[in-house]
C-alpha positions in Angstrom: 24.6 23.5 7.6 27.3 21.8 7.2 27.7 18.0 8.1 29.3 18.6 11.2 26.8 21.1 12.3 24.0 18.4 11.3 25.7 15.8 13.8 26.3 18.2 16.2 22.9 18.9 16.6 21.8 15.4 16.3 23.8 14.6 19.2 22.7 17.2 21.2 19.3 15.5 21.7 21.0 12.8 22.9 21.1 12.0 26.7 25.1 12.1 27.6 25.3 8.5 28.9 23.9 7.2 25.1 27.3 7.6 23.6 28.8 5.5 25.9 30.2 2.8 23.5 29.3 0.2 26.3 25.7 1.2 26.6 23.7 -2.7 25.3 21.1 0.2 24.0 23.1 2.1 21.7 23.4 1.3 17.8 26.0 1.0 15.4 25.0 4.1 14.1 25.2 6.5 17.4 28.6 5.1 18.5 29.6 6.0 14.5 28.1 9.6 15.0 25.4 8.3 12.4 27.6 7.5 9.5 27.5 3.7 9.5 24.2 1.2 10.5 24.4 -1.9 12.0 24.1 -5.5 10.6 20.5 -7.1 11.3 22.4 -9.3 14.6 22.4 -6.1 16.2 18.7 -5.5 15.6 18.4 -9.4 17.5 20.9 -8.2 20.2 19.1 -4.9 21.1 15.6 -6.4 21.0 16.6 -8.4 23.4 18.7 -6.0 25.6 15.7 -3.5 25.3 13.7 -6.5 27.0 16.0 -7.4 29.8 16.7 -3.7 30.7 12.8 -2.9 31.0 10.7 -6.0 31.6 8.0 -4.9 32.8 8.0 -2.5 29.5 9.0 -4.2 27.1 8.8 -7.8 24.7 11.2 -8.9 22.5 9.2 -11.7 19.9 9.7 -13.2 16.9 6.6 -12.8 14.4 7.7 -14.5 11.3 10.5 -16.3 9.7 12.0 -14.8 5.9 12.7 -17.1 3.1 16.6 -17.4 3.8 15.5 -18.8 7.7 16.0 -15.2 9.4 13.7 -14.3 12.6 11.5 -11.4 11.8 11.6 -9.0 15.4 8.8 -7.1 16.8 9.4 -5.1 20.0 6.0 -4.8 21.8 6.6 -1.5 24.1 3.7 -0.7 26.8 4.5 1.3 30.2 0.1 0.5 31.0 1.2 -3.4 31.7 -0.3 -4.5 28.3 1.9 -6.3 26.9 0.0 -9.1 24.7 -2.8 -8.2 22.0 -5.6 -9.6 24.6 -4.3 -7.3 27.4 -4.5 -4.4 25.0 -7.8 -4.8 23.7 -9.3 -5.2 27.5 -7.5 -1.9 28.9 -8.8 -0.5 25.5 -6.1 0.9 24.8 -4.6 2.2 21.1 -1.8 -0.3 19.3 0.6 1.5 17.4 2.7 -0.1 14.6 5.8 1.5 13.6 8.1 -0.4 11.0 11.1 0.8 9.8 13.4 -1.1 6.7 10.3 -2.3 4.0 12.8 -0.8 1.7 16.2 -2.1 3.7 18.0 0.6 2.1 16.1 3.3 3.5 17.3 2.1 6.7 16.7 5.3 8.6 13.6 4.1 10.8 15.6 1.1 12.2 18.1 3.7 13.8 15.6 6.4 14.6 13.4 4.0 16.1 15.7 2.2 18.6 17.1 5.8 19.4 13.6 7.1 19.8 12.3 3.9 22.3 15.1 4.4 24.4 14.3 8.4 25.1 10.3 7.5 25.5 11.2 4.5 27.9 13.6 6.8 30.3 11.0 9.2 30.4 13.4 11.8 27.9 10.9 11.9 24.9 7.3 11.8 25.0 6.8 11.2 28.7 4.2 9.7 30.1 2.8 8.6 26.5 3.6 5.0 26.8 1.4 4.6 29.7 -1.3 5.2 27.5 -0.6 3.1 24.2 1.1 0.1 22.9 3.9 0.4 20.4 4.8 -2.0 17.8 8.0 -1.5 16.7 9.3 -3.8 13.8 12.8 -2.3 13.0 13.4 -4.4 9.5 10.4 -5.7 7.7 12.5 -6.7 4.7 15.0 -8.9 6.5 16.8 -10.7 3.7 17.0 -7.7 1.9 18.5 -5.9 4.7 21.5 -8.7 4.8 22.2 -7.4 1.0 24.7 -5.1 2.5 26.7 -3.0 0.4 28.3 0.9 -0.1 26.0 2.3 -2.9 22.7 0.4 -2.9 20.9 3.7 -3.0 23.1 5.1 -5.3 20.3 8.7 -4.8 20.9 8.4 -1.2 23.2 10.1 1.1 24.6 7.8 3.9 24.6 6.0 6.0 28.2 4.6 4.7 26.7 0.6 3.4 23.2 -0.2 3.2 20.8 -3.3 2.6 19.1 -3.5 -0.5 15.5 -2.6 -1.5 13.7 -6.3 -2.2 14.2 -9.2 -0.4 15.7 -12.4 -1.5 13.0 -13.4 -3.7 12.9 -10.3 -5.4 9.7 -9.0 -4.2 9.3 -5.3 -3.4 7.2 -5.9 0.1 5.8 -1.8 -0.5 3.5 -3.4 -3.1 2.3 -6.4 -2.1 -0.2 -5.8 0.6 -3.1 -6.8 -1.4 -1.6 -9.7 -3.0 0.3 -10.6 0.1 2.6 -13.2 -1.8 5.6 -13.1 0.3 6.2 -15.1 3.7 7.3 -11.7 5.0 3.6 -9.8 4.0 1.9 -13.0 5.3 3.5 -12.5 8.9 3.1 -8.9 8.8 -0.9 -9.5 8.1 -1.0 -12.1 11.0 0.7 -9.3 13.0 -1.8 -6.8 12.1 -4.5 -9.4 12.4 -3.5 -9.9 15.5 -3.2 -6.4 17.4 -5.4 -4.8 15.0 -3.4 -1.2 15.3 -5.0 1.6 15.4 -2.3 3.3 13.2 0.1 2.2 10.8 3.6 3.7 10.2 6.1 3.4 7.4 9.2 5.1 7.4 10.9 5.3 3.8 13.2 7.8 2.1 12.2 9.3 -1.4 14.0 9.2 -4.5 13.6 12.2 -7.0 15.6 15.8 -6.6 17.3 17.9 -4.8 15.5 20.3 -2.5 15.7 21.8 1.0 12.5 19.9 1.8 13.6 17.3 4.4 10.0 14.8 5.2 7.2 14.1 3.5 4.2 13.1 5.8 1.2 11.3 4.4 -2.1 10.1 5.8 -5.1 8.3 4.1 -7.8 8.3 5.1 -7.4 12.0 4.3 -8.8 11.9 0.6 -10.0 8.5 0.8 -11.9 6.0 2.9 -14.7 6.5 5.4 -15.5 10.1 5.0 -15.8 10.8 9.0 -12.7 9.2 10.0 -10.7 11.6 7.4 -10.9 14.4 10.1 -8.7 11.9 12.6 -6.1 11.4 9.6 -6.0 14.6 9.0 -5.2 15.7 12.6 -2.4 12.9 12.2 -0.9 14.5 9.1 -1.2 18.0 10.5 -0.2 17.3 14.2 3.3 15.6 13.6 3.9 18.4 10.5 3.0 21.1 12.6 5.6 19.4 15.6 8.2 18.7 13.1 8.2 22.3 11.4 8.5 23.4 15.3 11.5 21.7 15.3 13.2 23.2 12.3 12.1 20.7 9.2 10.6 21.7 6.1 7.8 19.0 6.2 5.4 18.3 3.1 2.7 16.6 3.4 2.7 15.2 -0.3 5.0 12.7 -1.8 7.4 15.6 -3.7 7.9 14.1 -7.2 7.5 16.0 -10.4 4.9 15.3 -12.7 7.4 15.4 -15.2 10.6 13.2 -14.6 13.7 15.9 -13.9 12.1 18.5 -14.6 11.1 21.0 -11.1 8.9 23.7 -13.4 6.1 20.2 -14.1 5.2 20.6 -10.6 3.7 18.1 -8.4 0.5 16.1 -8.3 -0.9 14.8 -5.1 -3.2 11.7 -4.9 -4.3 8.4 -2.9 -1.8 5.5 -3.0 -3.6 2.5 -4.5 -3.9 -0.3 -1.6 -0.8 -2.6 -2.9 0.9 0.3 -1.0 1.1 0.5 2.8 -0.7 4.0 3.3 -3.5 3.0 0.6 -4.4 -0.1 2.4 -4.9 0.5 5.6 -7.8 3.1 4.9 -9.7 0.3 3.5 -9.4 -1.6 6.9 -10.9 2.1 8.6 -7.4 2.4 10.3 -4.9 5.3 9.6 -2.1 4.4 7.2 0.9 7.0 7.5 3.8 7.1 5.0 6.8 9.1 5.9 9.6 9.7 3.8 12.8 11.4 4.4 14.5 13.2 1.9 17.2 11.1 0.1 19.8 14.1 -0.6 19.9 15.0 3.4 22.7 13.6 5.1 22.4 10.1 7.2 22.5 12.5 10.4 19.8 14.7 9.5 17.1 12.1 8.6 17.8 9.8 11.5 16.7 12.9 13.9 13.6 14.1 11.7 12.9 10.2 11.8 13.3 10.3 15.3 11.3 13.4 15.6 8.7 12.4 13.8 8.1 8.6 15.7 8.1 11.1 19.4 5.5 13.0 17.5 3.3 10.6 17.0 3.9 9.5 20.5 2.0 12.1 21.8 -0.3 12.3 19.6 -1.6 8.9 19.8 -1.5 9.5 23.8 -3.3 12.4 23.6 -6.2 11.4 20.9 -5.5 7.4 20.8 -8.9 6.7 22.9 -11.6 9.0 20.7 -9.7 7.9 17.5 -10.3 4.2 18.3 -13.7 4.9 19.3 -14.0 6.7 15.7 -12.3 3.9 13.8 -15.1 1.7 15.7 -17.8 4.0 14.5 -16.3 4.0 10.8 -16.4 0.0 10.9 -20.0 -0.2 12.0 -20.4 2.4 9.1 -18.6 0.0 6.8 -20.7 -3.0 7.4 -24.3 -0.4 5.8 -22.2 -0.1 2.6 -24.3 -2.6 1.2 -26.0 -0.9 -2.3 -24.1 2.4 -1.5 -21.7 3.7 -4.2 -17.9 3.2 -3.1 -14.8 4.6 -4.8 -12.3 1.6 -5.7 -9.6 4.2 -7.0 -9.0 8.3 -6.8 -7.5 10.7 -9.4 -6.5 14.4 -9.1 -8.1 16.7 -10.9 -6.8 19.0 -13.9 -7.1 21.7 -11.5 -3.9 23.7 -10.4 -2.7 26.0 -8.0 1.0 27.5 -7.5 2.7 26.8 -4.4 5.6 27.8 -2.8 8.3 25.4 -2.5 11.8 25.4 -1.5 14.3 24.4 -3.7 17.8 25.3 -5.2 19.1 27.2 -8.4 19.3 25.0 -11.4 19.6 24.5 -14.7 18.2 22.4 -17.5 20.8 21.7 -20.3 21.8 18.6 -22.7 23.5 16.4 -21.6 26.8 15.2 -23.8 26.8 11.9 -22.2 22.7 11.4 -22.6 22.0 14.1 -25.2 18.8 14.5 -23.6 17.8 17.6 -21.2 19.5 17.5 -17.6 18.6 19.1 -14.5 21.6 20.4 -12.4 21.2 21.3 -8.9 23.4 24.6 -7.5 22.8 23.5 -3.5 24.7 26.8 -2.6 22.2 29.0 -4.0 18.4 28.2 -2.1 15.7 29.6 -4.0 11.9 29.1 -3.7 10.2 27.7 -7.0 6.6 28.7 -8.0 5.4 25.9 -9.4 1.9 24.3 -10.0 0.2 21.7 -8.0 -2.5 19.3 -8.6 -3.8 18.5 -5.1 -7.8 18.5 -5.7 -8.8 14.8 -5.0 -11.5 12.7 -6.6 -13.1 9.0 -6.8 -12.0 7.3 -10.4 -14.1 4.4 -10.7 -17.1 4.3 -8.3 -19.5 1.4 -8.0 -22.5 0.4 -5.9 -21.8 -2.2 -3.4 -23.6 -5.0 -3.7 -26.6 -5.5 -1.7 -25.3 -8.4 0.4 -22.3 -9.7 -0.9 -20.1 -11.7 -3.2 -20.3 -15.5 -4.6 -16.8 -17.1 -5.3 -17.6 -20.4 -7.1 -16.3 -24.2 -5.2 -13.7 -24.4 -8.3 -11.9 -21.4 -6.4 -13.2 -21.3 -3.0 -9.9 -22.8 -1.8 -7.3 -20.1 -2.6 -9.5 -17.0 -2.5 -10.8 -18.2 1.3 -7.1 -18.2 1.9 -6.6 -14.9 0.5 -9.3 -13.9 2.4 -8.3 -15.1 5.6 -4.7 -13.7 4.8 -6.9 -10.1 5.1 -9.0 -10.8 8.1 -12.2 -10.8 5.5 -15.5 -12.3 6.9 -16.8 -15.3 4.4 -19.0 -18.6 4.7 -19.1 -21.7 2.9 -22.2 -22.3 1.3 -22.8 -26.3 1.8 -25.3 -26.5 -1.0 -26.0 -26.0 -4.9 -27.2 -22.8 -6.3 -29.6 -23.4 -8.9 -30.6 -20.6 -11.6 -29.3 -18.2 -8.5 -30.3 -14.5 -9.8 -27.2 -12.5 -9.6 -24.7 -10.1 -11.0 -22.2 -11.5 -13.2 -19.4 -9.3 -15.0 -18.6 -10.1 -18.6 -15.5 -8.4 -19.8 -15.9 -6.3 -22.8 -12.0 -5.6 -22.9 -9.4 -7.8 -21.5 -6.2 -6.8 -22.2 -3.1 -8.6 -20.5 0.3 -6.5 -19.8 3.2 -7.2 -22.1 5.5 -7.9 -19.3 5.8 -8.5 -15.7 5.1 -6.9 -12.6 6.1 -8.7 -8.9 6.1 -12.1 -10.8 2.6 -11.3 -12.3 1.0 -10.4 -15.6 -1.5 -7.8 -14.9 -5.0 -8.0 -16.2 -7.0 -4.6 -16.9 -10.4 -5.4 -17.5 -13.4 -3.1 -18.9 -17.3 -3.6 -18.7 -20.0 -4.0 -16.0 -22.1 -6.2 -13.6 -25.4 -7.2 -15.2 -28.1 -9.3 -13.8 -28.3 -13.2 -15.1 -28.8 -16.9 -13.3 -26.4 -18.7 -12.7 -26.0 -22.4 -11.5 -23.1 -23.1 -8.2 -22.1 -26.3 -7.3 -21.8 -27.1 -3.5 -18.6 -25.7 -2.2 -18.8 -22.0 -2.8 -17.9 -19.1 -0.6 -20.8 -16.2 0.2 -18.7 -12.8 1.0 -21.2 -10.6 3.2 -20.4 -6.8 1.8 -22.1 -6.3 5.6 -18.9 -6.7 7.9 -16.6 -4.2 8.9 -14.0 -4.8 6.1 -16.2 -4.0 3.2 -14.0 -1.7 1.3 -11.5 -4.0 1.5 -13.0 -7.1 0.5 -14.6 -4.7 -2.2 -10.6 -4.2 -3.1 -9.7 -7.8 -3.3 -12.9 -8.6 -5.7 -14.3 -5.9 -7.4 -12.8 -6.5 -10.9 -12.4 -3.1 -11.7 -10.5 -2.7 -8.5 -6.6 -1.9 -9.4 -5.4 -4.0 -7.0 -7.6 -6.8 -7.2 -7.1 -10.5 -7.5 -8.3 -10.5 -10.9 -6.0 -7.1 -11.7 -3.0 -9.2 -10.3 -3.7 -12.0 -13.0 -5.1 -14.4 -10.5 -8.2 -15.3 -12.9 -6.0 -15.0 -16.3 -7.0 -18.1 -17.2 -10.8 -17.2 -17.8 -10.0 -14.4 -20.3 -8.0 -16.8 -21.9 -9.6 -18.9 -25.3 -9.8 -22.2 -25.0 -11.8 -23.5 -27.6 -11.8 -22.6 -31.6 -14.0 -23.2 -34.6 -12.2 -23.9 -37.4 -12.2 -21.2 -40.8 -13.7 -23.7 -42.8 -16.2 -24.4 -40.5 -17.0 -21.2 -39.5 -17.8 -20.6 -43.2 -20.3 -23.1 -43.6 -21.9 -21.8 -40.5 -22.0 -18.5 -41.8 -23.4 -18.9 -44.8 -26.4 -21.0 -43.0 -26.8 -18.1 -40.5 -26.7 -15.7 -43.6 -30.0 -17.1 -44.7 -31.6 -14.6 -41.5 -33.1 -11.9 -42.5 -31.9 -10.1 -39.7 -28.7 -11.5 -39.2 -27.6 -10.4 -42.9 -28.6 -7.3 -42.0 -26.8 -6.8 -39.2 -23.2 -8.0 -41.1 -23.9 -6.1 -43.9 -24.2 -3.1 -41.5 -20.9 -4.0 -39.7 -19.1 -4.1 -43.2 -20.4 -1.0 -44.1 -19.8 1.2 -40.5 -16.8 -0.3 -39.7 -14.2 -0.3 -42.2 -11.3 -2.4 -39.6 -13.8 -4.9 -39.2 -14.7 -5.5 -43.2 -11.0 -5.8 -43.5 -10.3 -8.5 -40.8 -11.2 -11.8 -42.1 -10.9 -13.1 -38.7 -12.8 -10.6 -37.0 -15.9 -11.4 -39.9 -15.5 -15.0 -39.1 -16.1 -14.5 -35.1 -18.8 -12.3 -35.8 -20.8 -15.7 -36.4 -18.8 -18.0 -34.4 -19.9 -15.9 -31.5 -23.8 -16.3 -32.3 -23.3 -20.0 -32.4 -24.3 -22.4 -29.4 -20.8 -24.0 -29.4 -19.7 -20.2 -28.6 -18.0 -20.5 -25.2 -20.5 -18.8 -22.3 -17.9 -18.5 -19.9 -15.0 -16.9 -22.0 -14.5 -13.5 -20.3 -16.8 -14.3 -17.7 -15.4 -13.3 -14.4 -15.9 -16.2 -11.7 -16.9 -13.8 -9.2 -20.8 -12.8 -9.1 -22.6 -10.2 -6.9 -26.2 -11.4 -5.2 -28.5 -9.6 -3.6 -29.7 -11.4 -0.9 -27.5 -13.7 1.5 -28.0 -17.6 0.5 -28.6 -19.7 2.7 
C-alpha cells in the first residue's frame, strides 16, 4: 500500500471536524497528516484542553517532575463520575493505565492516545466503555527524552519527521528501571500505580528489527508466568486485542519479532517472559495484567498511529466488557499470593529447545557479503512479499525455581533504611523489629561463586551469584526489617530479595560490598599457618588429595595458601554472605 493510501485509510477513521486546524483537541500529528509529532508543550496544552472540554469526564494532573524540571502529565478519564482513586475503588471500577513515550523516539502512543481518547469521549469509538472504567493516559513517560528532539533519532524507523530520544536526560532507559527504580520518573510512576492500582498497564512502543509485513506485536503477562489461574485472563486480553486488530486488517503476532540470530530470518524466533526490569514482566509480579504493544518500525507513521489507536480502542472495549470479572480475579490472585509461603515459585522463565514451524509474512531477501563490513548482510525486497517458514521456540518453562520462605525475609539493621525505601516504592509490606535477635534460626545464602560484570549497565555493576539457602543461626541487632511472605505482593518481594532472581537488588549490585574481600593474610603468615595445620593428618591428607585431583589448584600458589587461610579463625565469615536472611517464623 502506498503512503498516500495509508494516509487516506487513517484519515477516513476521523470525524470530519477532527482535522480542522483550529480544533483545540487535535494534535500537530493530525493536522500534518500524521507526518510530524508535536513537542511537549502540546501535551500540556492538550491535557488542559481535554479537561476544559469535558469537565465531568477528564481531569488533568501532574504526577511527577522530571530531572530537567518538566511536569509529568496524566489524564484521568471516565464517564462514571469517578475521577479519583478513592472514587474508583468505591465504585469497584477497573482502572487501565496506558502510557506512551517511555522510549520517546517511539512516540506513536502519544498521538494515537489523544486521537482514541477524543473519539471515545465523543462516542465515536468504544461507545459506553468509559462509563465502566477509569482510563489513566500518560501521553509521554520519558518527558526530558521527548524534548531531545531531532530527525534520525530513530534511524531504523519510518517517521515521524522528528522525534525524541530513547533515554532520559540522566541517560537512563526507563524500560529497564521498574524494579530498581533509580529514576525520578519511575519513582513518580510507581507512586501513580500505588495510588490507583491499575488492573491493566499498557506500554506503547515501536519495534526495532527486520523488514516484514506484520505490523504489530501484542504480548501480555501473566500468560506464561505468574499466578496460574490469572493466566487465563492474560490470554483473553492478548487474544481479544489480536482478534480485533486482525479484523481491522492488521497482521498482529503474539511475540516480539526479533530473530534468534541477528539479521538472519532463517533463524526464526524465540518467545519468552520479560524479566521485571521491563513493564510487562513487572506487573505480573503484582498480580496485574501487563501488555507490551510494539508497532513495526518499518511501517509508515500514519499506519503505526492507526494501529496503535485501534489497539487502545480494543482495550477500552475489552476492559469495559470483562474488567469487573478481571478485577475479581486479580483480588483472588492476591489472596493466593499471600499463601505462597513454603511453595515453589519461579524466579524466571526460558524457552525449551522444542521448535515448531510457523508461517511468517516477510519479503524476498538475500544474504550476501557486504563490501562495507565484510559480514553477511540481509537485503529485503519490499516489492515482493514472501511467506517464510521458520522455526519458533515458544514452549516456556520456569528456569530458576525456589521455595518461598515459610514466614519471610529479615533485612539486617545495617541495610534496613535504604531497603525499606525500595520496598516503599513498590508497596511491599514490612515491619521493623524493635529488639535484637540472638541465635535466631534462619536460612542464609553463602555464595559459591560471585561474578561482577565487566561493564556498567544502567549505572550499575551487576553481580551474578550461585549458591543455595542453608540453615544457620544468626544474631541481629535491633532495627532489622521483617518482610512477610504472607502478602499480596509476595512474588514482588521475592523478585527484590531472592539472590538468584534476575533483577533482584543484589543482582543490580546493591550489595556488592559484601562480595568484595576486605581482609587478607600475608603470604608469609599463611605459610606459617599452613605448616602448622599440616601437622593434622586429616588436613594433610585432604590437601594432598586436592593437589593430585586438581591440577589448576596445584599450579596456583595463591589458591594453595588460601586453602589454609580459609580454615583459619581469622577468615571473614561474612565474605560472600548475602546480607538478607530467610526465616520460618515471624519474629516478635
